[in-house]
C-alpha positions, 0 to 999 in steps of 0.5 A: 234593385230588389231585396234578393239582389241586395243580399247577393251584392252584400254577400259578394262584397263581404266575400271579396274582402273576406279576411277584413270581414272575418276580423270585423265580425270577431267582436260580434262572435265573441259577444254572442258566444259569451252571452249564449254560453253563459245563459246556457250554463245558467239554464242548465243549472236551473233545469237540473235544480228543477228536476231535483226539486220535482223528485221531492214529490208534491207532499214534501215539506222541508224545515231549515234553520234561520228565519226567512225574509218577508218574501219567504227567501231562506236566510242562507247566512244562517246555515253557517251558524249553529242550527236552531233546530233540535232532535227533540223537534222531531218528536214534538212535530209528531205529537203536535201536528195532525196533517203530516205523516208520522214519519219525520226525517232529518239530516245533520251536517258534520265536518271531518277529513275522509281518509282511507290508507294514504288517500285523503278527501275533503267531502261533505259528511252528512248524517241522515235518517233513511227518509232524508236521503231524498234531500240528496237524490241518492241511488244505491248501486252497490251494497245497501242503504241504512236500516232502522237498526243502524240508527237504533244501534248507532252503527258506525257505517257509511254510504258514499258516492262512487266518486268519493269511493274512487278517490279514496280507493275504498270498497264495500266492506272496507273501513275508512275514517271521517275525522278520528272516527272509523266507519264500515263502508256498506254501500255506494250511491250514484250521484243524483241531480241535486249533487251533479251540479257540484263536484264538492257535493258529489263527494258525499259521505252519508252516515246514520243521523244519531251517529252524526249527533254523537260526533258533533256532541250536539242535538242540533239538526240542519234539515227536517223533512216531513210530508203532508198526508195529502197534496191538497193539504200541503199549505195547511200542513206548512202552517201547522208545522210553523205554528208547532215549532214557533210554540216550542221555540218561542220564536220563528227562528226557522224556515219552512218550505215546499219544493216549489218555494225552493225552485222559485227562489232559485229561479229568481237568483238565476234570472238576476244572474242572466240579466247580469250576464247579458249586461256584461257581455253586451260590452263586447257587442258594443265594441264589436258594433263600433268595429263594424261601423268603422269598417262600413265607413271605410267600405263606403269611402272605397265604393264612392265611385260605385255609388256615384255610378248607381245614382247616375243610372237612377238608384235612389237614396233609399236603394243605396241606404238599403244596400249598405244596411243589408251588408251591415246586418248580414255581417252581424248576423253571420257573426251571431250565427258563428257565436251560437255555433261555438256556444253549442259546441262548448255546451256539448263538450261541457255536458259530456265532460263535466257535471253541468248540462248546459241548455241552449233554448230557442229564446236564447237563439232568437235573442242572439240573432236579434242582437245581431240584427239590432247591432247591424241596424244601429251601427250600420245606419250612419255609414249607410246614410253617408253612402245614400247622401253622397252627391253623384257628381262628386262621387263620379269624380272620386279617385 
């Protein structure tokens, strides 16, 4: 019996017991569906962040509060503590560096519930200078953005996301409140890649940075954005910024990063999550594989007489082994393909109705199909060996 005949026989056997086959492969379907869906979500987040980081441009340098570890990973816990960066660090960088542009921007995080009439919204109020808007990837669609005069005069104006404006039912030209402070809405922006991965960040309110410092009653800033004069000098510029701020602070209580460093850190985190996902969902595949082994053992028992007849007319142990292994592999691969199909549907719906943009890669599909083949071989080998080693005389007597 050639390989194609084995496949035909396997398909016929599965179809003759289609309900049992379907119930058997459910474990594989669920396992592969979970693996592919979660990996697609992780890949989507990775792609979105990668796209956002690319939008920064190759000359952008970001300074964050808190010292990084020896690998260069930022101390994210430090973000919750009082910032180590101050407004006068801006002027210091302008006068003590030579490789960065003269324009230095910054962002200040503030708290406060946003209200308009009877509408309330917990969002993310941030004070920025005009150049710091690249941190948030905003694109003004209605009204205007900040001007230098808004910063100089400390005008109480706000630019907010379309999502936040809808929930607060506020329009350009109207007045809203953040905490106890009142602001005139001067513009609405569309959420960029940096914000689309988080609904909380998408509901953002941007105000002039000096006003944010005034509200906080503090000169602290949370992000400083500078640009090297040339792409080639960015690493030297980073060293220059580090040296200047260390000299001013007396210690390196901050982190200086370029966009590629941020992307590297994100990739490391997401890759760890991917391995965790594969490890956890493999339990479902193990359970499904045991179910397949069980049903294949039952199938071998039911087809004992058929095995005896085939051996009596000259079938070798290898031919019997191959037939049952193919049947097991076919069962698991069909389950894997169904799981991939369901994951693709889920990813499509998630991209259509949520901020996430899951991405199923060819490597993920190959891995899922490979897992199906491996499960078929591993869990089908014992039943196939039992079938191949049956004594033809005793098998023919089996009722």
